N, C-alpha and C positions, 0 to 999 in steps of 0.2 A: 863869377859870371855876372855881367851887368844885367840888371832887371829890365824887362821890356815894359813898355807902356801898355796899359790895359787895351787900348785901341789896337795895337799891333798884335796882341795875343788873339783877340776876337776875330779880326778881319784879315789876318795874315793868310795868304794863299800858298798852299804847298807847291803849286805849280811855279811859283817864283823862285823856288829853291834850285840850286845847281845840282843837288843830289837826287834829282827827279827819277833817275834810272835805278836807284837803289831798291832792292827787294824790301817789301814791307816787313819781313821777319827781322831785319836789322834794326827797325825802329821800336820793336816790342821789348820792353824791359822785363826783368824778372818780377818786379813789383806789380806790373799790370796783369801778369798771368796769375800770380798768387798774391792777392792784396794783403797788406800787413794787418795783423790783429792787434787792436788796442783794447786792453782790459776785457778780453773775451768778446769784443764786438768787431765785426768786419769794418774796415775803413770805408768800404762802399756804402754801408748802412749810414755812416755819419755824413757822407757827402752824396746826396741823391743825384742820380744821373740826369734827372729831368730838368734841372736848373741849367739854363743856357741863356746868355744875353739876348739871343734872337727871340726867345720865348717871352721875354719880359717886355710888356707893352701896356698901354693904358687899359684899365679894367680887369687885369689879371689879379686874382687873389693869391696872397703869399703868406707864409709863416716867416717871421723875422726874429732874429736874436738881437737883443739890445743889452749892452753891458752898462751897469750903473756906475756912478762915481766910486762906490764902495766895492766895486768888482763883483757884483751880484749879476748873474746872467738871467735875464728875463726873456720870455718868448711871447710875442704878440702876433695877432693876425692883422692883416692890412690889405688894402687894395692899391695897386700900382697906378700912379698918375702920370708917369713919363717912361720913356725908354731909358736904357743905360746910357749915361752921357760919357764923354771922353775921359773923365776922371774916374769912371767906374761907379758913379753914384746913381741911385734910383730914387725918385720922389714917391713916398708912400704915405697914404692917408690911413691912419690906424683905426681898428675896430675895438670896441670894449664889450666884454662879456656881460650878459644881462642876468644869467642864472648860473648855477653851479654845474650844469650839464656840459658846458663847453661847446654847445651847438648853437645857441642863440646869441647874436651880437647886434650891437647898434653901431652905426657909422659916426665917428667923431670928426665932423667936418673941419674943425679948427686944429686938429692934431695932425699936421703935416710935417714930414721930416725927410731930409736927404739921408738915405741909408746906403752904405757901401754894398756893392753887389755881393761881396763875400759873406755878408751877414744874412742873406736870404737863405732860408733852410729848405723850403719846399714850395712848390706851386700847388695851390689848393683848388679843388673843384669849385665851380661857381655855385654860390649858395642860392637858396630859394628865398624870395622876398615875401615876408609875412607882415600883414597890416593888422594892428591892434588899435582901433579907433583912428586917430590922426597920425599915430606913430608908425614908423616903418622899421622893421627889423630884418636881419639876414639870418637864415637858418641853414646850417650845414647838415648834410646827411649823417655824418659821423662826428663824434666829439673831437675837438681839436686839443692838442697838448699844449695849451697856453699856460704861461706862468706870468701873471700880471702883478704889478705893484699895488 
């Protein structure tokens, strides 16, 4: 089966289909009714349903997976600086943890990177801005599961 462009997947309208009169039940697969289990974990847990390209816009906080050259998988928090482009990439400015709690972060303004949409793990709630002297930090209500280098 030929792969579709990311743009076609996101913006394809079902009304353009010639199978418009088909009952919805014919489109439901067995896997969508009973999601597969991977190592005791539901597949839906691994792929959150709240990640959708239309929800990714400037100012949205996200959790991002980043694979190193040595194939180590890191998890970073970041703030989105663009919408999803035609190639499926998102411009993200990363955050750095300040303490071991996983709640307090600082914005690293020169740490910008284009990240594939598929590497976004979760949309995070907007953090509270905390000022300590002249410095500004971002505090999340709950600790984030980050794994930084």
